[in-house]
C-alpha positions in Angstrom: 0.0 0.0 0.0 1.4 3.3 -1.0 0.9 6.3 1.2 0.0 9.6 -0.5 1.8 12.6 0.8 0.3 15.8 -0.2 2.3 18.9 0.5 0.7 21.2 2.9 2.0 24.3 1.0 -0.4 24.0 -1.9 -3.3 23.6 0.5 -2.3 26.7 2.4 -2.0 28.7 -0.9 -5.5 27.6 -1.9 -6.9 28.6 1.5 -5.1 32.0 1.4 -6.5 32.7 -2.1 -10.0 31.7 -1.1 -10.0 34.2 1.7 -9.4 37.0 -0.8 -12.5 36.2 -2.8 -15.5 38.3 -1.7 -18.7 36.5 -1.0 -21.4 39.2 -0.7 -24.1 36.7 0.4 -21.9 36.0 3.4 -21.6 39.6 4.5 -22.4 39.7 8.2 -22.3 43.4 8.8 -25.7 45.1 9.2 -26.5 48.1 6.9 -26.6 51.4 8.6 -30.2 52.6 8.8 -31.0 55.9 7.2 -32.4 58.3 9.8 -35.9 59.7 9.2 -35.7 63.4 8.4 -37.3 65.7 10.9 -40.8 66.9 10.0 -43.6 68.8 11.7 -47.2 68.6 10.7 -50.1 70.4 12.3 -53.2 68.2 12.1 -55.6 70.7 13.7 -56.8 73.3 13.7 -56.2 74.5 10.2 -54.1 77.6 9.9 -56.3 80.7 9.6 -59.2 79.1 11.4 -61.9 81.3 12.9 -63.5 79.8 16.0 -66.2 80.8 18.4 -64.8 79.1 21.5 -62.0 80.4 23.7 -60.0 77.1 23.8 -58.7 75.0 21.0 -56.5 71.8 20.9 -53.5 72.0 18.7 -52.7 68.5 17.4 -49.7 67.6 15.4 -47.1 64.9 14.4 -43.3 64.8 14.3 -40.6 62.3 15.0 -41.1 60.3 18.2 -37.8 61.5 19.7 -38.3 65.1 18.8 -38.8 67.9 21.3 -41.8 70.2 20.5 -42.6 73.6 21.9 -45.4 76.0 21.3 -44.7 79.6 21.9 -41.7 78.5 24.0 -43.6 76.0 26.2 -42.6 72.4 25.9 -45.3 69.9 24.7 -45.3 66.1 25.3 -44.6 63.9 22.3 -45.8 60.3 22.5 -43.9 57.2 21.2 -45.7 57.6 17.8 -44.6 61.3 17.4 -48.1 62.6 18.1 -48.6 65.7 20.3 -51.6 67.7 21.4 -52.1 70.6 23.8 -55.2 72.7 24.6 -54.5 76.4 24.5 -56.6 79.4 25.6 -57.4 82.0 23.0 -57.8 85.7 23.3 -60.3 87.6 21.2 -59.0 88.3 17.8 -56.0 86.7 16.1 -53.8 84.3 18.1 -50.3 83.4 16.7 -48.6 80.1 17.7 -44.9 79.5 16.9 -44.4 75.7 16.9 -40.9 74.2 16.8 -39.8 70.6 16.6 -36.1 69.8 17.3 -34.5 66.4 16.8 -31.5 64.8 18.6 -29.1 66.3 16.0 -30.3 69.8 16.8 -32.2 70.2 13.5 -35.3 72.3 13.7 -38.6 72.5 11.8 -40.8 75.5 12.5 -44.3 76.5 11.6 -46.6 79.3 12.6 -50.3 78.7 13.3 -52.8 81.5 13.4 -56.3 80.9 15.0 -58.8 83.7 15.4 -61.3 83.8 18.1 -64.6 85.7 17.6 -67.1 85.1 20.4 
């Protein structure tokens, strides 16, 4: 019986070359998620509304981790990015400056005008 002696050097060469071949389907790194850009949407009331009640609820939507303020007062944002706050109106035109700020410090602003005529 004849023993076969295979040199280890060719095997090492083949293994070394195989390690240089890219196999995309074997990529174990996770893609970096693209962050959602900051947005600010006022759901109600409509800008320019005329109401006959002295309180309205401002409802809006933004990113869940955004910070929202209305005329400088902080407003709670829920885990879906929804926010609402009831505000008192003075007779005539009422202007609300609404600002949403994300973790990166980016801001979205809008102005809402609601008029109260009893």
